C-alpha positions in Angstrom: 67.6 11.8 17.2 65.0 14.4 16.1 65.8 16.7 18.9 69.5 16.4 18.3 69.0 17.2 14.6 66.9 20.2 15.4 69.5 21.5 17.9 72.3 21.0 15.4 70.4 22.7 12.5 69.1 25.6 14.6 65.5 24.7 14.0 62.6 23.4 16.1 60.9 20.1 15.9 57.3 20.8 14.7 56.3 17.1 14.3 58.1 13.9 15.0 57.3 10.2 15.0 55.1 9.0 17.8 57.9 6.7 19.2 60.7 8.3 21.0 63.6 6.1 19.8 65.6 6.1 16.6 64.2 7.0 13.2 62.6 4.1 11.3 61.7 3.7 7.7 58.3 5.4 7.1 58.9 8.0 9.8 58.3 11.7 9.0 60.1 14.5 10.8 59.0 18.2 10.3 61.5 20.9 11.3 60.5 24.6 11.4 62.7 27.7 11.2 62.2 31.4 10.9 59.4 33.5 12.2 56.6 31.3 13.5 58.2 28.3 11.9 57.2 29.6 8.5 60.0 27.7 6.7 59.6 24.0 7.1 61.8 21.0 6.2 59.9 17.7 5.9 62.1 14.7 6.1 60.7 11.3 5.0 62.8 8.3 6.0 62.8 5.9 3.1 65.1 3.2 4.5 67.4 2.5 7.3 70.2 -0.1 7.2 71.7 0.5 10.6 74.6 1.2 11.0 75.5 1.4 7.4 73.1 3.7 5.5 70.1 6.0 5.7 68.0 7.0 2.7 65.6 9.9 3.0 63.7 12.6 1.1 64.2 16.1 2.4 61.5 18.5 1.2 62.8 22.1 1.5 61.0 25.4 1.1 60.1 26.6 -2.4 59.5 23.0 -3.7 63.0 21.8 -3.5 63.3 18.0 -2.8 66.6 16.4 -2.0 66.8 12.6 -2.2 69.7 11.8 0.2 71.6 8.6 0.7 73.9 8.8 3.7 76.5 6.1 3.9 78.6 5.4 7.1 81.8 3.5 6.6 83.9 2.3 9.6 87.5 3.6 9.3 88.7 2.2 12.7 87.3 1.1 16.0 86.8 4.8 16.9 86.2 6.6 13.7 84.0 6.5 10.6 83.5 8.4 7.3 80.0 9.8 6.6 79.2 10.3 2.9 76.2 12.3 1.6 75.3 11.8 -2.1 
């Protein structure tokens, strides 16, 4: 997942959890963008309720912190709705 997120966001993974699987509560992911990865986004995973929700803190440049709750709701056997607070 960290590599996919970096690819989707156009950034580079600077640091990721030591395990290679899915993100777990307590994990920290650091993405870098811009010249020499000067701008960093630090994502702390607060909780994971797979496959229903994900809670995280995203620390952005300039001291901005977003507390995100991502909720996944099944709509059918092949679709879902993803809601960001």
